[in-house]
C-alpha positions as CSV (number, residue, x, y, z in Angstrom):
1,M,79.2,186.5,103.7
2,R,81.5,185.1,106.4
3,T,82.0,188.1,108.8
4,I,83.5,188.4,112.2
5,D,80.0,188.8,113.7
6,Q,79.7,185.0,113.2
7,F,82.6,184.2,115.6
8,N,83.4,184.7,119.2
9,F,87.1,185.5,119.6
10,K,87.4,184.8,123.3
11,D,90.9,183.4,124.1
12,R,91.7,183.4,120.4
13,K,94.5,185.1,118.5
14,A,93.1,186.9,115.4
15,L,95.6,187.4,112.6
16,I,94.3,190.4,110.8
17,R,95.4,191.7,107.4
18,V,94.8,195.5,107.6
19,D,95.7,198.2,105.1
20,F,97.9,200.6,107.1
21,N,99.7,201.9,104.0
22,V,99.2,205.5,105.1
23,P,101.1,208.5,103.8
24,L,104.0,209.8,106.0
25,D,105.7,213.2,105.7
26,D,109.5,213.7,105.9
27,N,109.3,213.5,109.7
28,F,107.4,210.2,109.6
29,K,104.2,211.8,110.7
30,I,101.0,210.4,109.3
31,T,99.3,212.9,107.0
32,D,96.1,210.9,106.4
33,D,95.0,208.2,108.9
34,K,91.7,207.2,107.4
35,R,92.8,203.7,106.5
36,M,93.9,203.0,110.1
37,R,90.7,204.4,111.6
38,A,88.6,202.3,109.1
39,A,90.1,199.1,110.7
40,L,89.3,200.1,114.3
41,P,85.8,198.6,114.6
42,T,87.1,195.2,113.6
43,I,90.0,195.3,116.1
44,Q,87.7,196.6,118.9
45,K,85.1,193.8,118.3
46,I,87.8,191.1,118.7
47,L,89.2,192.7,121.8
48,K,85.7,193.1,123.3
49,D,85.1,189.4,122.8
50,G,88.2,188.7,124.9
51,G,90.5,187.9,122.0
52,S,94.0,189.2,121.1
53,V,95.0,190.8,117.8
54,I,98.0,190.4,115.5
55,L,98.1,193.0,112.8
56,M,99.9,192.6,109.5
57,S,100.2,195.3,106.8
58,H,102.5,196.7,104.1
59,L,103.8,200.3,103.9
60,G,105.0,201.8,100.7
61,R,107.1,199.9,98.1
62,P,110.4,198.9,99.7
63,K,112.7,197.6,97.0
64,D,115.5,195.9,98.9
65,G,114.3,194.4,102.2
66,P,114.1,196.2,105.5
67,T,114.2,200.0,105.1
68,D,113.7,202.5,108.0
69,K,111.6,204.8,105.8
70,Y,109.0,202.0,105.3
71,S,109.0,200.6,108.8
72,L,105.6,200.3,110.5
73,K,107.2,201.4,113.8
74,H,106.5,204.9,112.6
75,I,102.8,204.4,113.0
76,L,102.9,202.6,116.4
77,S,102.3,205.6,118.7
78,D,99.3,206.8,116.6
79,L,97.8,203.3,116.6
80,S,98.3,203.0,120.3
81,S,96.5,206.4,120.8
82,M,93.6,205.3,118.5
83,L,93.1,202.1,120.4
84,D,93.8,203.6,123.8
85,L,96.3,200.9,124.7
86,E,100.0,200.2,124.2
87,V,100.3,198.3,121.0
88,K,103.3,195.9,121.0
89,F,105.6,195.8,118.0
90,A,107.6,192.9,116.4
91,D,110.5,194.1,114.3
92,D,109.9,191.2,111.9
93,C,106.7,189.7,110.5
94,I,108.0,186.1,110.6
95,G,111.0,184.6,112.5
96,D,111.7,184.2,116.3
97,T,110.7,187.7,117.3
98,A,107.3,187.5,115.7
99,V,106.7,184.0,116.9
100,N,107.6,184.8,120.5
101,E,105.6,188.0,120.7
102,A,102.6,186.3,119.2
103,K,102.9,183.3,121.5
104,N,103.0,185.5,124.6
105,L,100.2,187.8,123.5
106,A,97.5,187.9,126.2
107,A,93.7,188.5,125.7
108,G,93.0,192.2,125.1
109,E,96.5,192.8,123.7
110,V,97.5,194.0,120.2
111,L,100.7,193.2,118.3
112,L,101.8,195.0,115.1
113,L,104.1,193.1,112.8
114,E,106.8,194.7,110.7
115,N,106.2,195.5,107.1
116,L,105.2,192.4,105.1
117,R,106.9,193.8,101.9
118,F,110.3,193.6,103.5
119,Y,110.1,190.1,102.1
120,K,109.8,189.6,98.4
121,E,107.8,186.4,99.1
122,E,104.8,188.6,100.2
123,E,104.1,190.0,96.7
124,K,105.0,186.7,95.1
125,G,102.2,184.9,97.0
126,D,104.7,182.5,98.4
127,K,103.0,179.6,100.2
128,A,105.9,178.8,102.6
129,F,105.9,182.5,103.7
130,A,102.1,182.5,104.1
131,K,102.4,179.3,106.3
132,K,104.8,181.1,108.6
133,L,102.4,184.0,108.9
134,A,99.5,181.7,109.5
135,A,101.4,180.0,112.4
136,L,101.1,183.2,114.4
137,G,97.3,183.1,114.9
138,D,94.2,180.9,115.4
139,V,91.8,182.8,113.2
140,Y,92.4,184.8,110.0
141,V,90.5,188.1,109.3
142,N,90.9,190.1,106.1
143,D,90.0,193.7,106.6
144,A,92.3,195.2,103.8
145,F,90.0,196.0,100.9
146,G,92.7,198.2,99.4
147,T,94.8,195.2,98.7
148,A,92.1,192.7,98.0
149,H,92.8,192.7,94.2
150,R,96.3,191.4,94.9
151,A,97.0,187.6,95.2
152,H,99.7,188.3,97.9
153,A,100.7,185.9,100.6
154,S,98.9,187.8,103.4
155,T,95.8,188.8,101.4
156,A,94.9,185.5,99.7
157,I,97.3,182.5,100.3
158,V,97.4,182.7,104.1
159,A,93.6,182.0,104.1
160,E,94.3,178.4,102.9
161,F,95.7,177.6,106.3
162,F,92.4,178.6,108.0
163,P,89.8,176.5,106.1
164,D,87.2,176.8,108.9
165,A,88.4,180.0,110.6
166,K,88.6,182.8,108.1
167,Y,86.3,185.9,108.0
168,F,85.8,189.3,106.5
169,G,86.4,192.2,108.9
170,Y,83.8,195.0,109.0
171,L,85.5,197.2,106.5
172,M,85.9,194.4,103.9
173,A,82.3,193.4,104.4
174,S,80.9,197.0,104.0
175,E,83.1,197.6,100.9
176,V,81.7,194.5,99.2
177,E,78.1,195.2,100.3
178,N,78.2,198.8,99.0
179,A,79.8,197.8,95.7
180,E,77.2,195.1,95.2
181,K,74.4,197.5,96.0
182,V,75.5,199.9,93.3
183,L,76.3,197.2,90.7
184,N,73.4,194.9,91.2
185,H,70.6,196.7,93.1
186,P,70.7,200.3,92.0
187,E,67.7,202.6,92.4
188,R,67.1,204.5,89.2
189,P,68.1,206.8,87.7
190,F,71.7,205.4,88.1
191,T,74.5,207.8,87.1
192,A,78.2,207.0,86.9
193,I,80.7,209.8,86.9
194,M,84.0,208.9,85.4
195,G,87.0,211.1,85.5
196,G,90.8,210.9,85.8
197,A,93.6,210.9,83.3
198,K,93.1,207.9,81.0
199,V,90.4,206.1,79.1
200,S,92.6,203.0,79.2
201,D,92.4,202.9,83.0
202,K,88.6,202.9,83.0
203,I,87.8,201.1,79.8
204,L,86.7,197.8,81.3
205,L,84.6,199.6,83.9
206,I,83.0,201.9,81.4
207,E,82.0,198.9,79.2
208,K,80.5,197.1,82.2
209,L,78.7,200.3,83.3
210,L,77.1,200.7,79.9
211,D,75.0,197.6,80.8
212,K,74.0,199.1,84.2
213,V,73.6,202.8,84.1
214,D,71.1,205.4,82.8
215,N,73.6,208.2,82.6
216,L,77.4,208.1,82.1
217,I,79.2,211.4,82.7
218,I,82.8,211.6,81.4
219,G,85.2,214.3,82.6
220,G,88.8,214.8,83.6
221,G,91.8,214.1,81.3
222,M,90.1,211.2,79.5
223,A,87.5,213.6,78.0
224,Y,90.1,215.2,75.8
225,T,90.7,211.8,74.0
226,F,86.9,211.8,73.3
227,A,87.0,215.4,72.0
228,K,90.0,214.7,69.7
229,A,88.3,211.5,68.4
230,Q,85.3,213.6,67.4
231,G,87.5,216.0,65.4
232,G,88.1,218.6,68.1
233,E,91.3,220.5,68.8
234,I,92.8,219.8,72.2
235,G,96.1,221.7,72.2
236,T,98.6,220.1,74.6
237,S,95.9,218.4,76.7
238,L,96.2,214.8,77.8
239,L,95.6,212.5,74.9
240,E,95.7,208.7,74.4
241,A,96.1,208.8,70.6
242,D,95.6,205.0,70.3
243,K,92.3,205.1,72.2
244,Q,90.5,207.6,69.9
245,E,88.7,204.8,67.9
246,L,87.7,203.1,71.1
247,S,86.2,206.4,72.4
248,L,84.0,206.6,69.3
249,E,83.0,203.0,69.8
250,L,82.0,203.7,73.4
251,I,79.8,206.6,72.2
252,E,78.1,204.3,69.7
253,K,77.7,201.5,72.3
254,A,76.0,204.0,74.7
255,K,73.6,205.1,71.9
256,A,72.7,201.4,71.1
257,K,72.1,200.6,74.8
258,G,70.0,203.8,75.4
259,V,72.6,205.2,77.9
260,N,72.8,209.0,78.1
261,L,76.6,209.5,77.6
262,I,77.4,213.1,78.7
263,L,80.7,214.7,77.7
264,P,82.0,218.2,78.7
265,L,80.6,221.2,76.7
266,D,83.4,223.5,77.7
267,T,86.8,223.4,79.4
268,V,89.1,225.6,81.5
269,I,92.4,225.9,79.7
270,A,95.8,227.1,80.9
271,D,99.0,228.2,79.2
272,K,101.1,225.9,81.6
273,F,100.6,223.2,84.1
274,A,100.7,225.4,87.2
275,N,98.3,227.0,89.7
276,D,99.4,230.5,88.6
277,A,98.9,229.8,84.9
278,D,96.9,232.2,82.7
279,K,93.6,230.5,82.2
280,K,90.4,231.0,80.2
281,N,87.3,229.2,79.2
282,V,86.6,227.7,75.7
283,D,84.2,225.3,74.2
284,S,85.2,221.6,74.1
285,G,87.3,220.8,71.0
286,Q,88.3,224.5,70.6
287,I,91.6,224.5,72.6
288,P,94.4,226.5,70.9
289,A,97.8,225.1,70.3
290,D,100.2,225.4,73.3
291,W,97.2,225.5,75.7
292,M,96.0,222.6,77.8
293,G,92.6,221.7,79.4
294,L,92.9,221.3,83.2
295,D,89.2,221.4,84.3
296,I,85.7,221.3,83.0
297,G,84.1,224.7,82.3
298,P,80.9,226.3,83.9
299,K,78.5,225.0,81.2
300,S,79.7,221.4,81.7
301,A,79.5,221.8,85.5
302,E,75.9,223.0,85.3
303,L,74.9,220.2,83.0
304,F,76.7,217.5,85.1
305,Q,75.1,218.9,88.3
306,E,71.6,218.8,86.8
307,V,71.9,215.1,85.9
308,I,73.6,214.2,89.2
309,K,71.0,216.0,91.4
310,N,68.1,214.0,89.7
311,S,69.8,210.6,90.3
312,K,69.0,208.0,92.9
313,T,72.2,206.0,92.6
314,L,75.6,207.6,92.1
315,L,79.1,206.1,91.4
316,W,81.9,208.6,91.2
317,N,85.4,207.5,90.2
318,G,87.9,210.1,89.1
319,P,88.1,214.0,89.3
320,M,87.0,216.4,86.7
321,G,90.3,218.3,86.6
322,V,93.5,219.0,88.4
323,F,91.7,219.5,91.7
324,E,95.0,219.5,93.7
325,M,95.5,223.0,92.3
326,E,93.0,225.6,93.6
327,S,92.7,227.2,90.2
328,F,91.5,224.0,88.6
329,E,89.3,222.5,91.4
330,V,86.1,224.2,90.5
331,G,84.7,221.4,88.3
332,T,85.5,218.6,90.7
333,K,84.0,220.7,93.6
334,A,80.8,221.3,91.5
335,V,80.4,217.5,91.0
336,A,81.1,216.9,94.8
337,D,78.4,219.6,95.7
338,A,75.9,217.9,93.4
339,V,76.6,214.4,94.8
340,V,76.1,215.7,98.3
341,A,72.9,217.5,97.3
342,A,71.5,214.3,95.6
343,T,72.3,212.3,98.7
344,K,70.7,214.8,101.1
345,D,67.8,216.2,99.1
346,N,66.9,213.3,96.7
347,G,67.8,210.3,99.0
348,A,70.4,209.1,96.5
349,F,72.9,206.4,97.4
350,S,76.3,207.8,96.6
351,L,79.4,205.6,96.4
352,I,82.8,207.4,96.0
353,G,85.3,205.1,94.4
354,G,88.5,205.5,96.4
355,G,91.7,207.0,95.0
356,D,91.5,210.6,93.7
357,S,87.8,210.8,94.2
358,A,88.1,210.0,97.9
359,A,91.0,212.5,98.1
360,A,88.8,215.2,96.5
361,I,85.8,214.5,98.8
362,A,88.2,214.7,101.8
363,K,89.8,218.0,100.5
364,F,86.3,219.6,100.3
365,G,85.4,218.2,103.8
366,M,82.4,216.2,102.5
367,E,83.3,212.7,103.6
368,D,80.4,212.5,106.0
369,E,77.9,213.9,103.5
370,V,77.9,211.1,101.0
371,S,76.7,207.5,101.5
372,Y,80.1,205.7,101.3
373,V,83.7,206.5,100.5
374,S,85.6,203.4,99.4
375,T,89.1,202.9,100.8
376,G,90.2,200.9,97.8
377,G,90.7,202.6,94.4
378,G,92.2,199.8,92.4
379,A,90.4,197.1,94.3
380,L,87.0,198.8,93.8
381,L,87.7,199.3,90.1
382,E,88.5,195.7,89.5
383,Y,85.5,194.5,91.6
384,M,83.2,196.8,89.6
385,E,84.7,195.5,86.4
386,G,83.4,192.1,87.4
387,K,86.8,190.6,88.3
388,E,87.1,188.1,91.2
389,L,89.3,189.7,93.8
390,P,91.8,187.2,95.3
391,G,91.3,188.6,98.8
392,V,87.5,188.2,98.6
393,K,87.6,184.8,96.9
394,A,90.0,183.5,99.6
395,I,87.4,184.0,102.3
396,N,84.5,182.9,100.3
397,D,86.1,179.6,99.2
């Protein structure tokens, strides 16, 4: 793997694709800076070598060119504080301002370019746009795993202009290494915990995992499609009606491959989608009309915990219920507790698969008690499905 450890950046300008797509509140204050902090080791290594750093990122989904709401200037002071130096800012990512700021950048200095997505060419993977970006630096570093599954100008195409000077940053390298460890070198028993809303979102991953895992736990909204397919009543719970047959096929595939497929035994139901809803516990497939399942029940939590605590490799992708509401976080918290216990007490390797799973682990304050929390939800899913990520391929080619 071509990482920045293989290069001395002295007197070189490193053009780094980072993922600073952080959430901002109405006053443009960052509400979660994890993605920025994840990139710091890469930036600091280059500065320590005596190089300079040009950072490029997107923020949000601007529709019509430059929009103040999506300007990266809002994160400038936080970034300066994190790096303990005054980060320079170019109010464009190409054009004269960016070119001049990059040209005059001295060793030890950092320049942040304006939002890449202010140009439609970024998401189109436009080669001419990528060439303009490439002209700003001497070496290309990709440290944005969260966007590695996109063939955008800054994540994949730009690397073509650095045939002998392109590297993975520390974050990208660790993301790929940890995914590889789980997929191809798991210590057994290997348990995957799949949650979230839809079977369709995870179908490719589930099929891939059936060839890899010993246990596959399914919870969250997708479990109701399995319950309905098996003849159960699910009230107004989430349902992908067209995926019922597929759910039954997955159950049969698991049996044929000797995989222990574990579905919820019971569910916490509510009379409305709200934290203050009336709620009660019922067996799976026994949900009355006009009620909806919003969490796994205590019997399910106990069963899932037992399997998780006895595992040596754990992959968790997707919550067990609507964990954002305190009334329906119990099942997800139970899984999180078990993953932490397996990691600490059983020496398990636990990989948390970005997105809502990462948000849940963060909510419960357990980020430092598991082996690795991925920064890329969609990217990790696609990597685990066996797809070649454009951002990874661009460095490896």
